[in-house]
Structures are given as C-alpha cells and as structure tokens.
N, C-alpha and C positions, 0 to 999 in steps of 0.2 A: 504493500500500500504506500509506503514512503516513496518507493521508486516510481509507483504509479502516478503519484502527484508531481514528482520531480520534473518529468518531461514537459508537463503543462506550463511550467513556470518560465522556461527558457524561450527567448525570442529570436536570437540571432547567433549563428555559428561562424567562427573564423578559424580556419585551419592554421596550425603552427607549422614552422619549417620542418619539424620532425615528422609530420603527417600522422603520428600516432596520437598526438594530443589535440583536443579541440576545446576552444574557449567559447562559452556561451554567454548570453546576457547576464545571467545570474549564477553561472556555474562553470565548471571545468571538468573535463573527463580525459582519461588516458586509456587507450586500448593496448593491451600487451603488458609487458613487465619492465618498461622503461624505468630505471631507478629514480626515485623521488628524493629530493634533498632533505637532509636531516634538520636543517634550520626551520623547517615548517612544522616540526614535531617535537620541539624542545620541552613541551609540557609533560611528555611521557617518556621519561628516560628508559632506554632499553627497548623501545618499540621498533626501531629501524629494521632489525632482522625479520620481523613479522611483516612490516609494510612492504619491504623490498624482496620478499620471498620470490624465488624464481618461478613459482607456480602461479603467480598473479596473472590474471587474464584481463582484468578491467578494474578501473577505479573512477570515482567521481567525487567532486567537491562542490558544495553549495552553501555559501554563507557560513563556512566553518564546519559543517557536518560532513563527514567523509565516510565513504563505503569502499572497501577493497575486496575484490572477489578473486578466488583462487580455484584452480582445478588441478588435482594431482592424486597420487595414490595415498593409501592409508599410511604408508611409511613416511611419505613426505609431510603428511598432515601431523604425524607424531612429532616430527622435528619442529614444525610450526608451533605446536602446543607447548613444547619445551621452551621455546623462545618467548611465547606469550606469557608463560608463568613467571618469567624473569623481569617483566616490565614493572617498574617501580611505581605501583599504584596500590590503593587499599583493597580493591576487589578485582578478582580475576574470574569473571563469570563466563561460562561456556554454555551456550544454548544448543541443545540437541533437537533437531527437527527432521521430519521425513524428507528424503529426496523426492523429486529432483530439485536442485537449486538452479535458479535462472536469474541472471542479472539483465537489466534492460538499459541500453544506452539512451542518451537524450533523444536520439533518432528512432527509438523503439526497436532497435535490433536486439535479439535475444542472444545472450552469451551463457552457456552452461557453466556451472560452478559447483564445487564440493564444499567449500567453506568461505566464510565472509568475516571481515573485521570491520567494526563500526566504532567511530569515535566522534565526540562532540567537541568542537573548538570554536574559536572566534565568536561571532555574535550569536551563533546557534546555541551556545551555552546558556543563554538567557532563559531558555525554557526550564533549565534545571533549578533556577532560583524561584520559580513560581510554586504556589502551594501544591504539594504532592507531585511536582514536576519530576523530581528525581526518582519517583516510584514508577513513572511512565517511561521515561527515557533513561538510558544508562549513563551514569556520571563518569565512570571509567570505561576504557575500551572493552568491548564485548566481542567474543568470537562466537559465531554461529556455524555449526556443523550440520550439513545435510546428509543424514545417515541413509545408506543404501547406495546402490550403484558401485562407484569406485571406493566408497568408504565402508570398510568392514567394521561394524560395531564391536565385534568380539576382539579385534586386534588393536583397538584404541589404547594408547598409553596415556593415562591421565596423570599429570604431574601433581605433586603435593602443593596445596595452596589454591588449587583451582576448584571453583564451585560449579557443579553441574546443574543445569536447569532443564526442564522439559516444557513443552508448550502449555499444558494445563497449569503448572505452577506459576509461570510468568504471567499468563493471562489472568489468573486470579489476582495477582498483585496489581496489574494495570487496571483491571475492572474496579477494584476497591478504591484506587486513587481517583479514577474518573468520577465515580459516584460521590466521593467525599470532598473533592477539591472545590475551593472557593473561587478558583481562577477560571474564567471562561475559556482561555486558551488551552488549558489542560483538559477541560471537559470536551471542548470541540475537537482539537487535534488528537486527543486521546482516543476518540472514537475510531480514527483511522489506524492508530497504532494497534488497538485491540482487534480490529477487523483483519489487519494484516497478519497478526499472529495466528488466527484460526477462523477462517470464514465459514467453518462448519460447526462452530461451537454454539450450543443453545444458550449457555450462560452469557457468552459474549454478545450474542444477538439481543438478549434481554437488556443488557446494560446499555447498548447503543440505542435500543428502542426507548429506553427511559429518558434519554436525552431529548427526545421529541417533545417532552413536557417541560424542558428547561425554560427558565424565565428569559433567557437571551436568545433572540432569533438566529444569531450567528451560530450558536451551539446547535440549535435545532436544524439549521441548514446542513451542518457537518454530519449530523446523525442521519438526515434524509439522504445525503450523498453516499453514506456507507451501507445503508440497509440493502440496496440491490446486490451488493457483493456477497450477501448470504444466500442469494438466489431464492428459490421457492420457499425456503425455510422462513423467509421474512413475510410471507403472505398473511399470517395472523395479525401483522401490524399495519396492514393496508388501511384499516379504519383510522388509525392515528395519523397516518400520512394524509388521508383525505381531510382531516381536521385542519391540517396546515394550509389547505387550499383557501381557507377563509381568512387567512392572515393578511394584514395590510402590507406586509413585507413582500415585494414582488419577487425578489431573489429566492426567498423561501418557497413561495408558491410555485415558481418555475422548477426549482429543484425537486420539490415534492411530487409534482405532476410527472416529471421525467422518471422519478424513482418508482412511482406506481406502475407506469408502463413497463419499465425494465423488470420489475418483480413479476408482473403478470405474464410477461413473455420469456421469463428465465428458462434456460435449458435444464434438463435433468443432470444433476451432478452427483448422483448416488454412487457411481463408480469411483470418482475422484474422492468422495467423502470416505468410502470404505477403505481406500488405499491409505488415506491420511490417518484414519482411526487405527488401522492395523499397524501403521508405522509408529504411532504414538504408543500403542500397546507394547511393541517390542522395546521401545526406549524405556518405558516404565519398568518393564521386567529387568532390563539391564541396570537401571538405577537401584532397583530393589535388591538385586543380587550384590551390587557393590556395597550397599549399606550393610548387608549381613556380613560381608567379608571384613569390613572395617571394625577395629576394636572399639 
C-alpha cells in the first residue's frame, strides 16, 4: 500500500547519467545495486553492508522514507541478517510474511524480491512524533522477509538480538494505534498501513471501516480509499460508504462512490487469500517452534 500510493505522488522523471537512477518530482529511485553513499545514512551506524548488499535489485526514496529491495538465496539472506543485527539501533525487528515479494517502480514496473529494508529519515520522521505514530511506523530500520520461493524458512539463521514478527502480531499493534490515536494523520494514513499488511484480515477490515465514522472527513476519505483493497470482504460496509455520499465534502463523496463501485465489482480473491493464510500458518508454526527451543 505504501508503494501503491508512492507512484501517484510523482510528477516528472529525469534520467541521470548512470541510467540506473531516476529522479522524480518528489522522489528518487535506483534500479540495480549501484552503491549508495554512506553520508546519506549516518543516523544508522553499521547499516551500509545491508543497504549496499549485492542482492539489491531496487530502491526508492521519498521525503526521507526509503525502501531497499533484494533478491537472493537463503544463504545470502542469512548474511544480510547478520549485518542487520549489527546496526547500532535499539530495535532490530524482522517481519516474516508470505511470498511473493514484489517491488513497484515509480513507473509501475514490477520487480520480484525476497527481502526488503525500510527506514524513516528526513522529514518523513515527523510521523513518528505524532500520537501513536511510532506504533504504526517503524522508528528503527525494519527488515521484511518474504518467506517461500527462494527463501527456505527452515534454513533461516536468526541472529541474537533480532525480534521476529508475523503479520497478525504487527497488524494488531497498528490497529490498536489507529483506533487510539488523537492525531488524524495517524488515523488516516494508518488505514493504508494496516491494509497493506493484510488485505484479507477481518480485524483489519473492521478497524478501517470504523474510521468511516471519524469526526474528520480526511480520515474518512482515507478509510473509503482503503476499503476496496479488501475486495468482496468489504461488502458489509457498503451501507456506511453510502452514508458518506450525503457528506458536504465533495472529495469524500467522490471517493466513497468510487469505493462502492470497486467493492461491488471486486474479483474473487479466495485463492490468493488461502495462499496468504497458509503462509501465515507456516510462519506461526515456525515462531512457535523457536519459542519452545529458547530457554
């Protein structure tokens, strides 16, 4: 979802002399593994071996928030994990989620990936200062691993000091923050973060739908924009969307009307949902087994 919104923000592309890097109106992207300079990452001592890992296939930057995507073997990922654990930050969170992993360039080209590094810097760090913002967005760099395909869960080597998360655990944290936050930015953009984590989650859907009753129309607009991403599962909330049509806010009315049409015409995603649920189950079993093994 973060990357889904990203492309809509950029207005103009200018190719650099390297041809690999593209600078846009509000962002910058690099296709391939062209080394990035350490002067841009001084806030996170020890992060460069992770950022400039040879397995990197794509990266983007928008107002300080950066995503780095990698495609490699489980053995290469284990090396990256070892480097990640050495970054001098308080938390070393690693999110395990089902494959496939796909990065999207600003031009909407799809690039397959196995793992992803996400950091907040520059002006994007402002969201972390908002009420409950640091419970929706990661304060320290976070690594996401797309389990399956080239990544063998059984062969992962998890370094000491790393905290493993699965989608249900992180979704619960984000949902609680969205519901409790006094800041409209957290409640509004938090809907997108929650939807991106799991567009098949019934609990996530309920949280987003609750934001349709928010006192702020901008928050309601964000919720209306996210609901179609849950597909047919969002159908029970069509009456709430129709109530938005009587709003005096034209943007909200337009978004709600579009959402109603998208939900009514949504394709069957039961196959994709089953694959996601099965993947989450395998990850949950892996985490449970690790917990039993640990003293």
